[in-house]
N, C-alpha and C positions, 0 to 999 in steps of 0.2 A: 385246104387240101381238097383236090378234086378227084381223088381216087378212094374207093372203098374196097379193100382186099376181101377176097372170098375165103370162107372156111377158116383154115388154120394159118393163113398167110399174114405176114406182118410187113409194113412199110417202114424202113429205117433210113434216117438221114445220117450219113457219116459225120463224125466230129473230127474236124481237121485240127491238128496240133499247130500251135502258133509259133513254136520255135523253129526258125529257119537257119540257125547257125549252130555249129558244134561248139563244144567247150574250148577247142583250140582256135576258134575264130573262122573256121571254114564254112562258107555259105553253101547250103545244099539247094540246087535248083529244083523246081517242082517236078521236072521230068525224071529226076533220080530218086525221088521219095517213093516209099511204099505207101499204098493206100491204107488208111487207118482201118483197124479191125474193131473199132468201137463206134457206136452210134446211138442216136436217140430215136425211140419208137414214135412215129408220127401218126400211124393208123393201124388198127388191128381188125381182123375179121371176126365173124360171129362165134367161131369155135370149130373144133374138130368133130366131124360126124362119125359116130361109131357104126359098126356093122348092124346093130339093132335099131339104128335110126336116131338115137339120142345124140344131142349136141353137147359137148363138153367145152366150157368156156376156157379161154387161154389164160396162162399164168402171167404173161406180160401185159402191160397196159400202156396207153399213150403217156409219154413223158418219161418212161423208164429208160435208163442208160444201159445198153447191153453190149456184150462181146460176142463176136461171131467169127467164123473161120475165114481165111484169106480168100477162098474161092466159093463162099456161100452165096446163094441167091442169084438174082438177075438184076443187072443195073438198068435203071430206067431214067428218063429225063422228062420232067413235067414242069412247064412254065420256066424253063431255063435252069431249074434246080435238079441236081442229081440225087437219086434215091436208090436203095437196094430193096427189092421185094423178095422175101424168103419165107419158108415155112417155119413155124415156131420151133420145130425140132432141130433146125440148123443153128439156133441161138445157143451159145455155149454157157452163158450165165448173165445174171443181172447184177449190176454194180449198185450195192445198197448205199443210199445217202448221196448218190452222185447225180441224180436226175434234176430236172428243172425245178421240181418242188423243193429240193434241198437248198437250192441257190436263193430261193425267195425269202 
């Protein structure tokens, strides 16, 4: 990863679903699919700076699988890969036991 987010920002890579066909056998083209609202955290900032100057570390860590809103963050492209960069408070929740560590 060639990006280091600042403060309370998080870089998330969307997790694409592999199913391209409905139960009835209809194939859904990529252009008709909604973008997934689930992703894996690939980079985190140092933390949120409070008014008194203290830095509070983030709750999410690299490797966490998270849920976020449909219109959350800003989409960026780095080395041909698409990522979403957002503030930690735009993350709706962390999926427990679903991260890269759980698969290992």
